C-alpha positions as CSV (number, residue, x, y, z in Angstrom):
1,M,-20.9,18.6,-18.2
2,D,-20.9,21.0,-15.1
3,A,-20.8,18.1,-12.8
4,L,-17.8,16.7,-14.8
5,L,-16.0,19.9,-14.7
6,E,-16.5,20.3,-11.0
7,F,-15.2,16.8,-10.5
8,W,-12.2,17.3,-12.7
9,G,-11.5,20.7,-10.8
10,R,-11.4,18.5,-7.5
11,V,-9.0,16.0,-8.9
12,S,-6.7,18.2,-10.4
13,A,-6.6,21.0,-7.9
14,H,-3.2,22.1,-6.8
15,Q,-2.5,22.4,-2.9
16,D,0.0,24.3,-1.2
17,P,2.4,22.2,1.2
18,L,1.4,21.6,4.7
19,P,3.3,23.7,7.3
20,A,6.2,22.0,8.8
21,A,4.5,21.6,12.1
22,T,1.6,19.9,10.7
23,T,3.7,17.6,8.5
24,L,5.7,16.6,11.6
25,L,2.6,15.9,13.6
26,T,1.1,13.8,10.7
27,V,4.3,11.8,10.1
28,L,4.5,11.1,14.1
29,T,0.8,10.0,13.9
30,A,1.4,7.6,11.2
31,G,4.4,6.4,13.2
32,L,2.1,5.7,16.2
33,F,-0.2,3.7,14.0
34,V,2.8,1.5,13.1
35,L,4.5,1.2,16.4
36,V,1.7,0.9,18.8
37,P,0.4,-2.8,18.8
38,A,-3.4,-1.9,19.3
39,L,-3.4,0.7,16.7
40,W,-1.3,-1.6,14.3
41,R,-3.5,-4.4,14.4
42,R,-6.6,-2.4,13.0
43,A,-4.6,-0.1,10.6
44,R,-2.4,-3.0,9.1
45,H,-5.4,-4.0,7.0
46,L,-4.5,-1.1,4.6
47,V,-0.9,-2.5,4.1
48,T,-2.6,-5.9,3.5
49,I,-4.9,-4.4,0.7
50,A,-1.7,-2.8,-1.0
51,H,0.2,-6.2,-0.6
52,E,-2.5,-8.3,-2.4
53,G,-3.3,-5.5,-4.8
54,G,0.4,-5.7,-5.9
55,H,0.2,-9.5,-6.5
56,A,-2.9,-9.0,-8.4
57,L,-1.6,-6.4,-10.6
58,V,1.6,-7.9,-11.6
59,A,0.0,-11.3,-11.9
60,T,-2.4,-9.6,-14.6
61,L,0.5,-7.8,-16.2
62,T,2.5,-10.9,-16.8
63,G,-0.4,-12.8,-18.3
64,R,-1.6,-14.9,-15.4
65,R,-5.3,-15.3,-14.9
66,L,-6.4,-13.6,-11.7
67,G,-8.8,-16.0,-9.7
68,G,-9.4,-13.4,-6.8
69,I,-8.4,-11.7,-3.6
70,R,-9.2,-12.8,0.0
71,L,-8.5,-10.4,3.0
72,H,-8.8,-12.0,6.5
73,S,-9.6,-10.4,9.8
74,D,-6.0,-11.6,11.2
75,T,-4.7,-9.0,8.5
76,S,-3.3,-11.9,6.2
77,G,-4.6,-12.2,2.6
78,L,-4.4,-14.3,-0.4
79,T,-4.3,-13.6,-4.1
80,V,-4.9,-16.5,-6.3
81,S,-3.8,-16.6,-9.9
82,R,-3.6,-19.1,-12.6
83,G,-0.8,-19.9,-15.0
84,R,2.7,-21.4,-15.1
85,P,3.7,-22.3,-11.7
86,R,7.3,-21.5,-12.4
87,G,9.0,-18.9,-14.6
88,F,9.6,-15.3,-14.5
89,G,5.9,-14.2,-14.2
90,M,5.5,-16.1,-11.1
91,I,8.7,-14.5,-9.7
92,L,7.5,-11.1,-10.4
93,T,4.0,-11.8,-8.9
94,L,5.6,-13.1,-5.7
95,L,8.0,-10.2,-5.5
96,A,5.0,-7.6,-5.8
97,G,3.5,-8.4,-2.7
98,Y,5.9,-7.2,0.0
99,T,7.2,-4.4,-2.4
100,A,3.9,-3.0,-3.3
101,P,3.0,-1.0,-0.2
102,A,6.4,0.7,-0.2
103,L,6.3,1.5,-4.0
104,L,2.8,2.7,-3.7
105,G,3.8,5.0,-0.7
106,L,6.6,6.3,-2.9
107,A,4.2,7.1,-5.9
108,A,2.2,8.8,-3.3
109,A,4.8,10.8,-2.1
110,T,5.8,12.0,-5.5
111,I,2.1,13.1,-6.3
112,L,2.0,14.8,-3.0
113,G,5.3,16.5,-3.6
114,A,3.8,17.8,-6.9
115,G,0.8,19.2,-4.8
116,Y,-1.9,17.1,-5.8
117,A,-3.3,15.7,-2.4
118,G,-6.8,15.7,-3.7
119,G,-5.9,13.9,-6.9
120,L,-3.9,11.3,-4.8
121,L,-6.9,10.4,-2.7
122,W,-9.0,10.0,-5.8
123,L,-6.3,7.7,-7.5
124,L,-6.4,5.5,-4.3
125,L,-10.2,5.3,-4.5
126,A,-9.9,4.2,-8.2
127,A,-7.4,1.5,-7.1
128,L,-9.7,0.4,-4.4
129,A,-12.7,0.0,-6.7
130,L,-10.4,-2.2,-9.1
131,I,-9.4,-4.4,-6.1
132,L,-13.2,-4.5,-4.9
133,V,-14.2,-6.4,-8.1
134,Q,-11.6,-9.1,-7.2
135,I,-12.6,-9.7,-3.5
136,R,-14.0,-13.3,-3.0
137,N,-14.9,-13.1,0.9
138,W,-17.1,-11.1,3.2
139,F,-14.2,-9.8,5.4
140,G,-12.4,-8.4,2.4
141,L,-15.5,-6.8,1.0
142,W,-16.1,-5.1,4.3
143,S,-12.3,-4.1,4.6
144,V,-12.0,-2.5,1.0
145,L,-15.5,-0.9,1.5
146,V,-14.6,0.7,4.9
147,T,-11.3,2.1,3.7
148,G,-12.9,3.4,0.4
149,A,-15.6,5.1,2.5
150,L,-13.1,6.8,4.7
151,I,-11.1,8.0,1.8
152,L,-14.3,9.2,-0.1
153,A,-15.1,11.3,2.9
154,L,-11.7,12.9,2.9
155,T,-12.0,13.7,-1.0
156,W,-15.6,15.0,-0.8
157,F,-16.1,16.8,2.5
158,G,-12.5,17.6,3.5
159,T,-11.0,21.1,3.1
160,P,-7.7,21.2,1.3
161,L,-6.0,21.2,4.5
162,V,-7.6,18.1,5.7
163,Q,-7.2,16.3,2.4
164,G,-3.5,17.1,2.6
165,I,-3.1,15.8,6.1
166,G,-5.0,12.6,5.1
167,A,-3.1,12.1,2.1
168,L,0.1,12.5,3.9
169,L,-1.0,10.2,6.8
170,I,-1.9,7.3,4.3
171,T,1.5,7.9,2.5
172,T,3.4,7.7,5.5
173,F,1.7,4.9,7.1
174,L,2.2,2.8,3.9
175,L,5.7,3.6,3.9
176,L,6.4,2.8,7.4
177,G,4.1,0.0,7.4
178,A,6.0,-1.6,4.5
179,V,9.1,-1.6,6.5
180,R,7.5,-3.2,9.6
181,T,5.9,-5.9,7.4
182,A,9.0,-6.9,5.7
183,I,11.0,-7.0,9.2
184,E,8.0,-9.1,10.6
185,L,8.3,-11.3,7.7
186,Q,11.9,-12.5,8.6
187,V,11.0,-12.6,12.2
188,S,8.2,-15.1,11.5
189,R,10.4,-17.1,9.2
190,S,13.1,-17.3,11.9
191,R,10.6,-18.6,14.5
192,R,8.4,-20.9,12.4
193,G,11.1,-22.0,9.9
194,G,9.1,-20.4,7.0
195,L,7.2,-22.6,4.5
196,S,4.7,-20.7,2.6
197,S,5.8,-17.0,2.8
198,D,6.5,-15.2,-0.5
199,A,10.2,-15.2,0.3
200,D,10.3,-19.1,1.0
201,Q,8.2,-19.6,-2.5
202,L,10.7,-17.3,-4.1
203,A,13.4,-19.4,-2.6
204,R,12.0,-22.6,-4.0
205,L,11.6,-21.1,-7.5
206,T,14.9,-19.2,-7.7
207,H,17.1,-21.4,-5.5
208,V,18.2,-18.3,-3.7
209,P,17.7,-18.4,0.2
210,G,14.6,-16.9,1.5
211,I,16.6,-14.7,3.9
212,V,18.0,-12.9,0.7
213,W,14.5,-12.3,-0.4
214,A,13.3,-11.1,3.1
215,A,16.3,-8.8,3.0
216,L,15.5,-7.5,-0.3
217,F,12.1,-6.6,0.9
218,V,13.3,-4.6,3.9
219,L,15.9,-2.8,1.6
220,V,13.3,-1.8,-1.0
221,A,11.0,-0.6,1.8
222,V,13.8,1.5,3.5
223,L,14.9,2.8,0.2
224,C,11.4,3.9,-0.6
225,V,11.2,5.7,2.8
226,G,14.3,7.6,2.2
227,L,13.2,8.6,-1.6
228,A,9.7,9.7,-0.3
229,A,11.3,11.8,2.4
230,S,13.4,13.7,-0.4
231,V,10.3,14.6,-2.4
232,L,7.7,15.5,0.2
233,P,7.1,19.2,0.3
234,I,7.5,21.0,3.7
235,T,7.1,24.8,4.3
236,A,8.3,26.7,7.4
């Protein structure tokens, strides 16, 4: 019982907002991870995990049978689900991928705004655990386990200040990373013609041009960044 109470205390602990200078430095650091190619290639796996997790969640919620998730070393991923190849459920499942990192980032910012950085980190760990059981390849297993280990270290050993910085770094990276991946999607489509991307699959299902869906992904990501900025707490 004491262990459960201690755990609940960690999850539900309220934390003061980060100082403005610390917040700014953390946001700039997240921006570097998104903008610097060498850092982006390594950190982008977190966005891929969120992307494929979004596909998997919505596929399950719409009644599709989830077949598993594969994450690859080139930061691509694949979520397999079985069900009707057309229809509203399939459309929502395809929509969920590129929007998931941005929406997750916005939800995380809302939790941070309420002062629960530690609780946010534990929620992310729970989400990773759910994704882990659906992983179907070795690299994917390694990627999720390493990500989970880093977040667990933050939650268990980090001071409230370190937890707040870590939670803000993850949140900001997801938000900015969602913008970059949405833009990269259209860049890739324009160069290669786009055949199997989420936007092109949506175009075939709905007869709405793929560029419209790609633009929608960018719009959602940018809106989430703006909304997140309005709810994140900053002290002087």
